[in-house]
C-alpha atoms as a printed R data frame, in Angstrom:
    type eleno elety resid chain resno      x       y       z
1   ATOM     1    CA   MET     A     1 70.029  65.179 116.772
2   ATOM     2    CA   MET     A     2 73.223  67.151 116.159
3   ATOM     3    CA   ARG     A     3 73.878  67.977 112.514
4   ATOM     4    CA   THR     A     4 77.479  67.358 111.487
5   ATOM     5    CA   ARG     A     5 77.612  69.521 108.363
6   ATOM     6    CA   PRO     A     6 78.597  73.000 109.508
7   ATOM     7    CA   LEU     A     7 76.617  76.142 108.870
8   ATOM     8    CA   LYS     A     8 78.865  78.461 106.887
9   ATOM     9    CA   VAL     A     9 79.291  82.092 107.889
10  ATOM    10    CA   ALA     A    10 80.719  84.906 105.764
11  ATOM    11    CA   LEU     A    11 82.086  87.900 107.661
12  ATOM    12    CA   LEU     A    12 82.040  91.285 105.927
13  ATOM    13    CA   GLY     A    13 84.470  93.545 107.775
14  ATOM    14    CA   CYS     A    14 87.187  92.611 110.238
15  ATOM    15    CA   GLY     A    15 87.781  95.739 112.268
16  ATOM    16    CA   VAL     A    16 87.209  96.138 115.997
17  ATOM    17    CA   VAL     A    17 83.832  94.376 115.936
18  ATOM    18    CA   GLY     A    18 84.464  91.919 113.112
19  ATOM    19    CA   SER     A    19 87.718  90.620 114.587
20  ATOM    20    CA   GLU     A    20 85.985  90.077 117.922
21  ATOM    21    CA   VAL     A    21 83.158  88.171 116.217
22  ATOM    22    CA   ALA     A    22 85.728  85.907 114.549
23  ATOM    23    CA   ARG     A    23 87.571  85.383 117.836
24  ATOM    24    CA   ILE     A    24 84.428  84.384 119.730
25  ATOM    25    CA   MET     A    25 83.347  82.044 116.927
26  ATOM    26    CA   THR     A    26 86.710  80.278 117.292
27  ATOM    27    CA   THR     A    27 87.164  80.240 121.061
28  ATOM    28    CA   HIS     A    28 83.521  79.370 121.818
29  ATOM    29    CA   ALA     A    29 83.062  76.975 118.905
30  ATOM    30    CA   ASP     A    30 81.995  74.010 121.028
31  ATOM    31    CA   ASP     A    31 79.473  76.017 123.024
32  ATOM    32    CA   LEU     A    32 78.026  77.574 119.864
33  ATOM    33    CA   THR     A    33 77.701  74.119 118.319
34  ATOM    34    CA   ALA     A    34 75.811  72.842 121.363
35  ATOM    35    CA   ARG     A    35 73.498  75.866 121.469
36  ATOM    36    CA   ILE     A    36 72.727  75.871 117.753
37  ATOM    37    CA   GLY     A    37 72.581  72.128 117.089
38  ATOM    38    CA   ALA     A    38 75.243  72.223 114.380
39  ATOM    39    CA   PRO     A    39 78.790  73.497 113.999
40  ATOM    40    CA   VAL     A    40 79.365  76.985 112.606
41  ATOM    41    CA   GLU     A    41 82.269  77.551 110.278
42  ATOM    42    CA   LEU     A    42 83.856  80.838 109.291
43  ATOM    43    CA   ALA     A    43 83.920  80.359 105.519
44  ATOM    44    CA   GLY     A    44 85.321  83.724 104.406
45  ATOM    45    CA   VAL     A    45 86.298  87.178 105.627
46  ATOM    46    CA   ALA     A    46 85.983  90.189 103.310
47  ATOM    47    CA   VAL     A    47 88.359  93.066 104.059
48  ATOM    48    CA   ARG     A    48 89.814  96.128 102.356
49  ATOM    49    CA   ARG     A    49 93.427  95.553 103.421
50  ATOM    50    CA   PRO     A    50 94.277  91.858 102.949
51  ATOM    51    CA   ASP     A    51 97.939  92.172 103.983
52  ATOM    52    CA   ARG     A    52 97.140  93.222 107.518
53  ATOM    53    CA   VAL     A    53 97.882  90.548 110.118
54  ATOM    54    CA   ARG     A    54 94.694  89.297 111.812
55  ATOM    55    CA   GLU     A    55 95.443  87.137 114.808
56  ATOM    56    CA   GLY     A    56 93.485  83.896 114.926
57  ATOM    57    CA   ILE     A    57 92.113  84.162 111.377
58  ATOM    58    CA   ASP     A    58 93.335  81.802 108.650
59  ATOM    59    CA   GLN     A    59 94.782  84.020 105.936
60  ATOM    60    CA   ALA     A    60 93.325  81.656 103.343
61  ATOM    61    CA   LEU     A    61 89.844  82.866 104.341
62  ATOM    62    CA   VAL     A    62 90.651  86.525 103.710
63  ATOM    63    CA   THR     A    63 89.461  88.149 100.485
64  ATOM    64    CA   THR     A    64 88.927  91.608  99.083
65  ATOM    65    CA   ASP     A    65 86.088  90.397  96.833
66  ATOM    66    CA   ALA     A    66 83.077  90.711  99.125
67  ATOM    67    CA   THR     A    67 80.656  90.316  96.231
68  ATOM    68    CA   ALA     A    68 82.088  86.942  95.210
69  ATOM    69    CA   LEU     A    69 81.960  85.819  98.839
70  ATOM    70    CA   VAL     A    70 78.244  86.531  99.296
71  ATOM    71    CA   LYS     A    71 77.465  85.022  95.865
72  ATOM    72    CA   ARG     A    72 79.056  81.654  96.639
73  ATOM    73    CA   GLY     A    73 75.731  79.939  97.201
74  ATOM    74    CA   ASP     A    74 76.947  77.747 100.073
75  ATOM    75    CA   ILE     A    75 76.915  80.559 102.643
76  ATOM    76    CA   ASP     A    76 74.200  80.196 105.292
77  ATOM    77    CA   VAL     A    77 74.653  83.504 107.133
78  ATOM    78    CA   VAL     A    78 76.365  86.751 106.179
79  ATOM    79    CA   VAL     A    79 77.526  88.941 109.071
80  ATOM    80    CA   GLU     A    80 77.849  92.572 107.927
81  ATOM    81    CA   VAL     A    81 79.924  94.866 110.143
82  ATOM    82    CA   ILE     A    82 81.465  97.186 107.558
83  ATOM    83    CA   GLY     A    83 78.955 100.018 108.138
84  ATOM    84    CA   GLY     A    84 77.888 102.805 105.805
85  ATOM    85    CA   ILE     A    85 75.333 102.691 103.018
86  ATOM    86    CA   GLU     A    86 77.306 101.282 100.098
87  ATOM    87    CA   PRO     A    87 78.584  98.707  99.398
88  ATOM    88    CA   ALA     A    88 76.789  97.282 102.452
89  ATOM    89    CA   ARG     A    89 73.293  97.685 100.942
90  ATOM    90    CA   THR     A    90 74.197  95.910  97.698
91  ATOM    91    CA   LEU     A    91 76.084  93.156  99.513
92  ATOM    92    CA   ILE     A    92 73.184  92.436 101.869
93  ATOM    93    CA   THR     A    93 70.698  92.362  98.999
94  ATOM    94    CA   THR     A    94 72.999  90.051  97.024
95  ATOM    95    CA   ALA     A    95 73.339  87.760 100.046
96  ATOM    96    CA   PHE     A    96 69.563  87.337 100.245
97  ATOM    97    CA   GLU     A    97 69.359  86.658  96.528
98  ATOM    98    CA   HIS     A    98 71.956  83.902  96.831
99  ATOM    99    CA   GLY     A    99 70.359  82.107  99.750
100 ATOM   100    CA   ALA     A   100 71.952  83.582 102.865
101 ATOM   101    CA   SER     A   101 70.351  85.191 105.897
102 ATOM   102    CA   VAL     A   102 71.962  88.353 107.250
103 ATOM   103    CA   VAL     A   103 73.081  89.652 110.647
104 ATOM   104    CA   SER     A   104 73.973  93.341 110.562
105 ATOM   105    CA   ALA     A   105 75.203  96.040 112.951
106 ATOM   106    CA   ASN     A   106 74.601  98.799 110.391
107 ATOM   107    CA   LYS     A   107 72.361 101.405 112.042
108 ATOM   108    CA   ALA     A   108 72.775 104.014 109.283
109 ATOM   109    CA   LEU     A   109 71.693 101.625 106.544
110 ATOM   110    CA   LEU     A   110 68.783 100.196 108.532
111 ATOM   111    CA   ALA     A   111 67.522 103.672 109.424
112 ATOM   112    CA   GLN     A   112 67.611 104.700 105.776
113 ATOM   113    CA   ASP     A   113 66.629 101.532 103.909
114 ATOM   114    CA   GLY     A   114 65.377  99.068 106.503
115 ATOM   115    CA   ALA     A   115 61.988  98.629 104.813
116 ATOM   116    CA   ALA     A   116 63.553  97.781 101.441
117 ATOM   117    CA   LEU     A   117 65.981  95.310 103.018
118 ATOM   118    CA   HIS     A   118 63.183  93.609 104.948
119 ATOM   119    CA   ALA     A   119 61.218  93.309 101.711
120 ATOM   120    CA   VAL     A   120 64.087  91.559  99.934
121 ATOM   121    CA   ALA     A   121 64.632  89.268 102.919
122 ATOM   122    CA   GLU     A   122 60.948  88.310 102.933
123 ATOM   123    CA   GLU     A   123 60.908  87.799  99.179
124 ATOM   124    CA   HIS     A   124 63.677  85.208  99.494
125 ATOM   125    CA   GLY     A   125 62.487  83.702 102.775
126 ATOM   126    CA   LYS     A   126 65.535  84.782 104.764
127 ATOM   127    CA   ASP     A   127 66.241  86.445 108.113
128 ATOM   128    CA   LEU     A   128 67.457  89.992 108.737
129 ATOM   129    CA   TYR     A   129 68.604  90.460 112.349
130 ATOM   130    CA   TYR     A   130 70.267  93.585 113.743
131 ATOM   131    CA   GLU     A   131 70.411  93.608 117.532
132 ATOM   132    CA   ALA     A   132 73.900  95.145 117.405
133 ATOM   133    CA   ALA     A   133 72.679  98.194 115.473
134 ATOM   134    CA   VAL     A   134 71.276  99.851 118.617
135 ATOM   135    CA   ALA     A   135 72.918 100.104 122.059
136 ATOM   136    CA   GLY     A   136 75.701  97.556 121.624
137 ATOM   137    CA   ALA     A   137 75.433  94.618 124.002
138 ATOM   138    CA   ILE     A   138 72.094  95.679 125.494
139 ATOM   139    CA   PRO     A   139 69.314  93.250 124.472
140 ATOM   140    CA   LEU     A   140 66.776  95.727 123.137
141 ATOM   141    CA   ILE     A   141 65.618  94.979 119.584
142 ATOM   142    CA   ARG     A   142 64.503  91.434 120.381
143 ATOM   143    CA   PRO     A   143 62.588  92.408 123.562
144 ATOM   144    CA   LEU     A   144 60.793  95.162 121.643
145 ATOM   145    CA   ARG     A   145 59.766  93.043 118.680
146 ATOM   146    CA   GLU     A   146 59.296  89.706 120.467
147 ATOM   147    CA   SER     A   147 58.952  89.923 124.259
148 ATOM   148    CA   LEU     A   148 56.663  92.979 124.073
149 ATOM   149    CA   ALA     A   149 54.906  91.931 120.860
150 ATOM   150    CA   GLY     A   150 51.623  91.490 122.734
151 ATOM   151    CA   ASP     A   151 51.841  94.860 124.478
152 ATOM   152    CA   LYS     A   152 51.313  98.452 123.355
153 ATOM   153    CA   ILE     A   153 54.479 100.522 123.632
154 ATOM   154    CA   ASN     A   154 53.833 104.208 124.206
155 ATOM   155    CA   ARG     A   155 57.290 105.653 124.718
156 ATOM   156    CA   VAL     A   156 60.927 104.726 124.252
157 ATOM   157    CA   MET     A   157 63.417 107.202 125.728
158 ATOM   158    CA   GLY     A   158 67.091 106.591 126.138
159 ATOM   159    CA   ILE     A   159 70.772 107.347 126.046
160 ATOM   160    CA   VAL     A   160 71.979 105.489 122.964
161 ATOM   161    CA   ASN     A   161 75.400 107.047 122.360
162 ATOM   162    CA   GLY     A   162 78.226 106.423 124.802
163 ATOM   163    CA   THR     A   163 80.500 109.199 123.550
164 ATOM   164    CA   THR     A   164 77.982 111.945 124.207
165 ATOM   165    CA   ASN     A   165 77.018 110.521 127.571
166 ATOM   166    CA   PHE     A   166 80.671 110.439 128.633
167 ATOM   167    CA   ILE     A   167 81.107 114.096 127.633
168 ATOM   168    CA   LEU     A   168 77.939 115.299 129.357
169 ATOM   169    CA   ASP     A   169 78.657 113.235 132.458
170 ATOM   170    CA   LYS     A   170 82.136 114.759 132.660
171 ATOM   171    CA   MET     A   171 80.686 118.276 132.317
172 ATOM   172    CA   ASP     A   172 78.185 117.499 135.058
173 ATOM   173    CA   SER     A   173 80.586 115.899 137.535
174 ATOM   174    CA   THR     A   174 83.600 118.198 137.107
175 ATOM   175    CA   GLY     A   175 82.180 121.491 135.822
176 ATOM   176    CA   ALA     A   176 84.276 121.169 132.657
177 ATOM   177    CA   GLY     A   177 83.300 122.971 129.473
178 ATOM   178    CA   TYR     A   178 82.203 121.105 126.354
179 ATOM   179    CA   GLN     A   179 85.561 121.300 124.543
180 ATOM   180    CA   GLU     A   180 87.519 120.215 127.611
181 ATOM   181    CA   ALA     A   181 85.256 117.198 128.100
182 ATOM   182    CA   LEU     A   182 85.439 116.328 124.388
183 ATOM   183    CA   ASP     A   183 89.243 116.476 124.470
184 ATOM   184    CA   GLU     A   184 89.291 114.019 127.375
185 ATOM   185    CA   ALA     A   185 86.856 111.693 125.584
186 ATOM   186    CA   THR     A   186 89.111 111.753 122.521
187 ATOM   187    CA   ALA     A   187 92.246 111.073 124.559
188 ATOM   188    CA   LEU     A   188 90.577 108.069 126.208
189 ATOM   189    CA   GLY     A   189 89.358 106.677 122.884
190 ATOM   190    CA   TYR     A   190 85.662 107.291 123.521
191 ATOM   191    CA   ALA     A   191 85.403 109.909 120.755
192 ATOM   192    CA   GLU     A   192 86.528 109.585 117.148
193 ATOM   193    CA   ALA     A   193 88.994 112.035 115.613
194 ATOM   194    CA   ASP     A   194 85.922 113.487 113.875
195 ATOM   195    CA   PRO     A   195 83.162 113.262 116.510
196 ATOM   196    CA   THR     A   196 80.468 114.906 114.373
197 ATOM   197    CA   ALA     A   197 78.258 111.825 113.999
198 ATOM   198    CA   ASP     A   198 78.112 111.474 117.782
199 ATOM   199    CA   VAL     A   199 77.990 115.024 119.133
200 ATOM   200    CA   GLU     A   200 75.605 116.326 116.458
201 ATOM   201    CA   GLY     A   201 73.184 113.481 117.123
202 ATOM   202    CA   PHE     A   202 73.366 111.661 113.756
203 ATOM   203    CA   ASP     A   203 74.279 108.342 115.376
204 ATOM   204    CA   ALA     A   204 71.486 108.601 117.948
205 ATOM   205    CA   ALA     A   205 68.979 109.695 115.299
206 ATOM   206    CA   ALA     A   206 69.594 106.557 113.236
207 ATOM   207    CA   LYS     A   207 69.006 104.438 116.340
208 ATOM   208    CA   ALA     A   208 65.857 106.417 117.174
209 ATOM   209    CA   ALA     A   209 64.459 105.677 113.711
210 ATOM   210    CA   ILE     A   210 65.014 101.945 114.223
211 ATOM   211    CA   LEU     A   211 63.520 101.954 117.726
212 ATOM   212    CA   ALA     A   212 60.460 103.980 116.721
213 ATOM   213    CA   GLY     A   213 59.768 101.717 113.767
214 ATOM   214    CA   ILE     A   214 59.823  98.585 115.903
215 ATOM   215    CA   ALA     A   215 57.988 100.075 118.896
216 ATOM   216    CA   PHE     A   216 55.119 101.580 116.900
217 ATOM   217    CA   HIS     A   217 54.891  99.075 114.007
218 ATOM   218    CA   THR     A   218 55.483 101.949 111.608
219 ATOM   219    CA   ARG     A   219 58.092 102.722 109.001
220 ATOM   220    CA   VAL     A   220 60.276 105.493 110.397
221 ATOM   221    CA   ARG     A   221 63.208 106.721 108.355
222 ATOM   222    CA   LEU     A   222 66.164 108.793 109.439
223 ATOM   223    CA   ASP     A   223 64.654 111.819 107.710
224 ATOM   224    CA   ASP     A   224 61.619 111.535 110.012
225 ATOM   225    CA   VAL     A   225 63.735 112.056 113.137
226 ATOM   226    CA   TYR     A   226 64.239 115.563 114.516
227 ATOM   227    CA   ARG     A   227 67.892 115.976 115.403
228 ATOM   228    CA   GLU     A   228 69.694 118.521 117.558
229 ATOM   229    CA   GLY     A   229 73.304 118.150 118.689
230 ATOM   230    CA   MET     A   230 74.852 118.905 122.073
231 ATOM   231    CA   THR     A   231 77.733 121.186 121.106
232 ATOM   232    CA   GLU     A   232 75.952 124.262 122.485
233 ATOM   233    CA   VAL     A   233 75.462 122.803 125.971
234 ATOM   234    CA   THR     A   234 77.448 124.850 128.500
235 ATOM   235    CA   ALA     A   235 78.609 124.654 132.086
236 ATOM   236    CA   ALA     A   236 76.004 127.350 132.819
237 ATOM   237    CA   ASP     A   237 73.281 124.997 131.539
238 ATOM   238    CA   PHE     A   238 74.440 122.350 133.991
239 ATOM   239    CA   ALA     A   239 74.426 124.897 136.800
240 ATOM   240    CA   SER     A   240 70.818 125.767 135.944
241 ATOM   241    CA   ALA     A   241 69.920 122.091 135.750
242 ATOM   242    CA   LYS     A   242 71.360 121.464 139.208
243 ATOM   243    CA   GLU     A   243 69.295 124.310 140.638
244 ATOM   244    CA   MET     A   244 66.227 122.462 139.324
245 ATOM   245    CA   GLY     A   245 67.380 119.091 140.676
246 ATOM   246    CA   CYS     A   246 68.185 117.904 137.159
247 ATOM   247    CA   THR     A   247 71.064 116.848 134.942
248 ATOM   248    CA   ILE     A   248 71.457 116.999 131.150
249 ATOM   249    CA   LYS     A   249 71.523 114.037 128.754
250 ATOM   250    CA   LEU     A   250 71.407 113.669 124.982
251 ATOM   251    CA   LEU     A   251 68.197 111.683 124.589
252 ATOM   252    CA   ALA     A   252 66.586 109.716 121.809
253 ATOM   253    CA   ILE     A   253 62.834 109.955 122.380
254 ATOM   254    CA   CYS     A   254 60.178 108.015 120.455
255 ATOM   255    CA   GLU     A   255 56.579 108.680 121.475
256 ATOM   256    CA   ARG     A   256 53.114 107.612 120.461
257 ATOM   257    CA   ALA     A   257 50.605 110.482 120.562
258 ATOM   258    CA   GLU     A   258 48.077 110.345 123.411
259 ATOM   259    CA   ASP     A   259 45.272 109.654 120.945
260 ATOM   260    CA   GLY     A   260 47.349 106.873 119.356
261 ATOM   261    CA   GLY     A   261 46.996 108.386 115.911
262 ATOM   262    CA   SER     A   262 50.589 109.454 115.271
263 ATOM   263    CA   ALA     A   263 54.151 109.124 116.504
264 ATOM   264    CA   THR     A   264 57.238 111.287 116.884
265 ATOM   265    CA   ALA     A   265 60.957 110.550 116.988
266 ATOM   266    CA   ARG     A   266 63.562 113.062 118.107
267 ATOM   267    CA   VAL     A   267 67.101 113.452 119.427
268 ATOM   268    CA   HIS     A   268 68.227 116.455 121.472
269 ATOM   269    CA   PRO     A   269 69.800 117.473 124.799
270 ATOM   270    CA   ALA     A   270 67.324 117.643 127.658
271 ATOM   271    CA   MET     A   271 67.188 118.239 131.379
272 ATOM   272    CA   ILE     A   272 65.923 115.235 133.311
273 ATOM   273    CA   PRO     A   273 65.226 115.028 137.066
274 ATOM   274    CA   LEU     A   274 67.885 113.347 139.173
275 ATOM   275    CA   SER     A   275 65.143 111.006 140.368
276 ATOM   276    CA   HIS     A   276 64.715 109.560 136.865
277 ATOM   277    CA   PRO     A   277 66.580 106.261 136.250
278 ATOM   278    CA   LEU     A   278 68.335 107.676 133.181
279 ATOM   279    CA   ALA     A   279 69.933 110.445 135.258
280 ATOM   280    CA   SER     A   280 72.219 107.948 136.977
281 ATOM   281    CA   VAL     A   281 73.646 106.508 133.746
282 ATOM   282    CA   ARG     A   282 77.320 107.487 133.887
283 ATOM   283    CA   GLY     A   283 80.343 107.443 131.624
284 ATOM   284    CA   ALA     A   284 80.050 105.767 128.229
285 ATOM   285    CA   TYR     A   285 77.137 103.538 129.229
286 ATOM   286    CA   ASN     A   286 73.785 103.422 127.444
287 ATOM   287    CA   ALA     A   287 70.286 102.915 128.833
288 ATOM   288    CA   VAL     A   288 66.824 102.838 127.306
289 ATOM   289    CA   PHE     A   289 63.595 103.425 129.227
290 ATOM   290    CA   VAL     A   290 60.459 101.801 127.780
291 ATOM   291    CA   GLU     A   291 56.876 102.575 128.798
292 ATOM   292    CA   SER     A   292 54.036 100.276 127.735
293 ATOM   293    CA   ASP     A   293 50.416  99.647 128.661
294 ATOM   294    CA   ALA     A   294 50.714  96.231 130.300
295 ATOM   295    CA   ALA     A   295 54.379  95.869 131.300
296 ATOM   296    CA   GLY     A   296 54.610  99.421 132.608
297 ATOM   297    CA   GLN     A   297 58.098 100.892 132.884
298 ATOM   298    CA   LEU     A   298 61.165  98.904 131.878
299 ATOM   299    CA   MET     A   299 64.817  99.938 131.656
300 ATOM   300    CA   PHE     A   300 67.602  98.284 129.668
301 ATOM   301    CA   TYR     A   301 71.148  99.227 130.710
302 ATOM   302    CA   GLY     A   302 74.696  98.313 129.717
303 ATOM   303    CA   PRO     A   303 77.731  99.075 127.532
304 ATOM   304    CA   GLY     A   304 76.537 100.562 124.263
305 ATOM   305    CA   ALA     A   305 79.635 100.261 122.104
306 ATOM   306    CA   GLY     A   306 83.028  98.594 121.797
307 ATOM   307    CA   GLY     A   307 84.285  95.447 120.126
308 ATOM   308    CA   SER     A   308 83.291  92.847 122.705
309 ATOM   309    CA   PRO     A   309 79.862  94.256 123.668
310 ATOM   310    CA   THR     A   310 78.813  94.738 120.037
311 ATOM   311    CA   ALA     A   311 80.169  91.327 119.070
312 ATOM   312    CA   SER     A   312 78.076  89.816 121.861
313 ATOM   313    CA   ALA     A   313 74.925  91.176 120.211
314 ATOM   314    CA   VAL     A   314 76.092  89.969 116.783
315 ATOM   315    CA   LEU     A   315 76.732  86.447 118.104
316 ATOM   316    CA   GLY     A   316 73.326  86.367 119.772
317 ATOM   317    CA   ASP     A   317 71.717  87.123 116.419
318 ATOM   318    CA   LEU     A   318 73.961  84.593 114.695
319 ATOM   319    CA   VAL     A   319 72.814  81.824 117.048
320 ATOM   320    CA   ALA     A   320 69.140  82.735 116.488
321 ATOM   321    CA   VAL     A   321 69.490  82.867 112.702
322 ATOM   322    CA   CYS     A   322 71.411  79.593 112.570
323 ATOM   323    CA   ARG     A   323 68.718  77.885 114.646
324 ATOM   324    CA   ASN     A   324 66.120  79.191 112.207
325 ATOM   325    CA   ARG     A   325 68.131  77.794 109.281
326 ATOM   326    CA   LEU     A   326 68.228  74.353 110.879
327 ATOM   327    CA   ASN     A   327 64.468  74.419 111.496
328 ATOM   328    CA   GLY     A   328 63.640  75.711 108.019
329 ATOM   329    CA   ALA     A   329 62.017  78.773 109.541
330 ATOM   330    CA   THR     A   330 62.518  82.529 109.781
331 ATOM   331    CA   GLY     A   331 62.167  84.873 112.719
332 ATOM   332    CA   PRO     A   332 60.124  88.073 112.948
333 ATOM   333    CA   GLY     A   333 60.367  90.349 109.937
334 ATOM   334    CA   GLU     A   334 59.234  93.929 109.544
335 ATOM   335    CA   SER     A   335 56.020  94.876 111.334
336 ATOM   336    CA   ALA     A   336 54.672  98.098 109.854
337 ATOM   337    CA   TYR     A   337 50.949  97.405 109.887
338 ATOM   338    CA   ALA     A   338 50.094 100.446 112.040
339 ATOM   339    CA   ALA     A   339 51.546 102.868 109.468
340 ATOM   340    CA   LEU     A   340 51.271 105.799 111.873
341 ATOM   341    CA   PRO     A   341 52.076 109.237 110.463
342 ATOM   342    CA   VAL     A   342 55.242 110.703 111.971
343 ATOM   343    CA   SER     A   343 54.439 114.170 113.271
344 ATOM   344    CA   PRO     A   344 56.867 117.084 112.879
345 ATOM   345    CA   MET     A   345 58.779 118.503 115.823
346 ATOM   346    CA   GLY     A   346 56.434 121.490 115.990
347 ATOM   347    CA   ASP     A   347 53.691 119.192 117.301
348 ATOM   348    CA   VAL     A   348 55.799 117.801 120.161
349 ATOM   349    CA   VAL     A   349 54.618 118.889 123.598
350 ATOM   350    CA   THR     A   350 57.042 119.125 126.514
351 ATOM   351    CA   ARG     A   351 58.372 121.501 129.183
352 ATOM   352    CA   TYR     A   352 61.065 124.097 128.479
353 ATOM   353    CA   HIS     A   353 63.819 125.860 130.390
354 ATOM   354    CA   ILE     A   354 64.626 129.250 128.816
355 ATOM   355    CA   SER     A   355 67.448 131.515 129.965
356 ATOM   356    CA   LEU     A   356 67.225 135.171 128.862
357 ATOM   357    CA   ASP     A   357 69.665 138.062 129.160
358 ATOM   358    CA   VAL     A   358 67.537 141.117 129.969
359 ATOM   359    CA   ALA     A   359 67.796 144.714 131.127
360 ATOM   360    CA   ASP     A   360 67.699 145.044 134.923
361 ATOM   361    CA   LYS     A   361 64.818 147.485 135.283
362 ATOM   362    CA   PRO     A   362 61.176 147.487 136.361
363 ATOM   363    CA   GLY     A   363 58.577 146.030 134.012
364 ATOM   364    CA   VAL     A   364 60.824 143.508 132.232
365 ATOM   365    CA   LEU     A   365 59.245 140.478 133.871
366 ATOM   366    CA   ALA     A   366 55.769 141.754 133.027
367 ATOM   367    CA   GLN     A   367 56.736 142.208 129.362
368 ATOM   368    CA   VAL     A   368 58.203 138.716 129.161
369 ATOM   369    CA   ALA     A   369 55.200 137.155 130.897
370 ATOM   370    CA   THR     A   370 52.859 138.921 128.461
371 ATOM   371    CA   VAL     A   371 54.690 137.428 125.459
372 ATOM   372    CA   PHE     A   372 54.385 133.933 126.914
373 ATOM   373    CA   ALA     A   373 50.670 134.468 127.571
374 ATOM   374    CA   GLU     A   374 50.046 135.801 124.053
375 ATOM   375    CA   HIS     A   375 51.478 132.613 122.576
376 ATOM   376    CA   GLY     A   376 49.551 130.302 124.885
377 ATOM   377    CA   VAL     A   377 52.596 129.115 126.834
378 ATOM   378    CA   SER     A   378 51.991 128.796 130.573
379 ATOM   379    CA   ILE     A   379 54.839 129.667 132.957
380 ATOM   380    CA   ASP     A   380 55.642 127.318 135.823
381 ATOM   381    CA   THR     A   381 58.490 129.163 137.565
382 ATOM   382    CA   VAL     A   382 60.605 132.298 137.049
383 ATOM   383    CA   ARG     A   383 63.976 133.172 138.564
384 ATOM   384    CA   GLN     A   384 65.659 136.574 138.070
385 ATOM   385    CA   GLN     A   385 69.090 137.807 139.049
386 ATOM   386    CA   GLY     A   386 70.365 141.325 138.322
387 ATOM   387    CA   LYS     A   387 73.566 143.334 138.586
388 ATOM   388    CA   ASP     A   388 74.871 146.605 137.099
389 ATOM   389    CA   GLY     A   389 71.920 147.181 134.802
390 ATOM   390    CA   GLU     A   390 71.915 143.656 133.347
391 ATOM   391    CA   ALA     A   391 70.026 140.587 134.515
392 ATOM   392    CA   SER     A   392 69.380 136.962 133.738
393 ATOM   393    CA   LEU     A   393 65.836 135.674 133.659
394 ATOM   394    CA   VAL     A   394 65.186 131.922 133.786
395 ATOM   395    CA   VAL     A   395 61.716 130.757 132.829
396 ATOM   396    CA   VAL     A   396 60.476 127.174 133.179
397 ATOM   397    CA   THR     A   397 57.224 126.486 131.346
398 ATOM   398    CA   HIS     A   398 54.436 124.036 131.774
399 ATOM   399    CA   ARG     A   399 53.993 121.666 128.826
400 ATOM   400    CA   ALA     A   400 53.777 123.456 125.493
401 ATOM   401    CA   SER     A   401 54.204 122.580 121.834
402 ATOM   402    CA   ASP     A   402 57.521 123.196 120.138
403 ATOM   403    CA   ALA     A   403 55.760 125.443 117.618
404 ATOM   404    CA   ALA     A   404 54.251 127.604 120.374
405 ATOM   405    CA   LEU     A   405 57.605 127.875 122.142
406 ATOM   406    CA   THR     A   406 59.362 128.838 118.900
407 ATOM   407    CA   GLY     A   407 56.849 131.622 118.326
408 ATOM   408    CA   THR     A   408 57.317 132.808 121.891
409 ATOM   409    CA   VAL     A   409 61.104 132.976 121.597
410 ATOM   410    CA   ASP     A   410 60.902 134.822 118.259
411 ATOM   411    CA   ALA     A   411 58.667 137.436 119.893
412 ATOM   412    CA   LEU     A   412 60.931 137.716 122.953
413 ATOM   413    CA   ARG     A   413 63.896 138.526 120.718
414 ATOM   414    CA   LYS     A   414 62.000 141.559 119.412
415 ATOM   415    CA   LEU     A   415 61.646 143.123 122.871
416 ATOM   416    CA   ASP     A   416 64.037 146.008 123.523
417 ATOM   417    CA   THR     A   417 64.523 144.818 127.081
418 ATOM   418    CA   VAL     A   418 65.663 141.329 126.014
419 ATOM   419    CA   ARG     A   419 69.383 141.388 125.174
420 ATOM   420    CA   GLY     A   420 69.486 137.792 124.013
421 ATOM   421    CA   VAL     A   421 68.367 134.210 124.512
422 ATOM   422    CA   ALA     A   422 71.208 132.492 126.337
423 ATOM   423    CA   SER     A   423 69.823 128.957 126.084
424 ATOM   424    CA   ILE     A   424 66.716 126.881 125.491
425 ATOM   425    CA   MET     A   425 66.552 123.391 126.958
426 ATOM   426    CA   ARG     A   426 63.738 120.870 126.938
427 ATOM   427    CA   VAL     A   427 62.786 119.222 130.230
428 ATOM   428    CA   GLU     A   428 61.896 115.529 129.931
429 ATOM   429    CA   GLY     A   429 61.161 112.595 132.183
430 ATOM   430    CA   GLU     A   430 58.570 114.186 134.433
């Protein structure tokens, strides 16, 4: 039976995503009513600048007092799309305390305080959904915590930031340098005026923390994620990658140790073979590759940002939470029973591509090979080119720990014949 009393929704934030959420709620009202089993009503919109014209939104719903809005007591669902830590954290907590469930797109807050927010939601018997916090429109959170709930996930590796993928793809396809590609991304609106959060990996690291926590049933905070930006990636790195049949992507990688006793989460640039599905992800698109025991290999692909794609994920959560409200139930909460320790980056084992500037004379290769051997790092291939007394030496290793590789590079820098370390790049996806 269709319920006639509407479910009331409070919207916190009415920027690019929030305005699109409000538009879809209005234009698709009949469909949403049919799918949920009751009408949904936009009961209030909290903003910072109330005088700004917002097409399609009744000005009477607009308020600058977000706290009063979430405290009303008649709100069924609060949709938070303002971002940042505060006041979002306090507003979400207050919403739970006053009887509302919450749909959020706030990756930074969830990566930092997700466990505490889940605890408050559980205490008050309310839902906390956040599909839009990772990879925009791509259905990812719900498949990980529901569809694959009976499986054992071993690895989640993906491109979760569209800005960085656009820049790296442009460098790969045109031979452009980093700054040139960044300037184009900015001109096209893919990069913010201050792109630090994207290009230094902060955005991807927050998403990696969320993904690792869900995949491994373990609390993973942003501080647990190793982060390395992509600003040092050069056209020469792409040339080396092409010689290996690879390209370069900024990857978020969450892995369960082979013995199952720990997990790691990291974000950094990496070479991946052109044969890997992630290598073909172009432009500002996102994709996440999941490996599990029973399902095997799965890939989720689509637009990872933007008003409409992100609003799509928000509305999907809104429908699910509203259905739960009607049924007097809640959906999946936090699952952290495994409580795996999160290992430091030094324990991570992978392959490496190291480019060295060396003296072009006999015995250099032998010296370099000896250093690798002394630190227990096995060499897969070596390529050397020399001219006018100088040379470049490219070494690709077999799998080695980050700690062993760091020790190797420190020792190489002490050799008189090594002029410098031009680049170090991890090789993933093999």
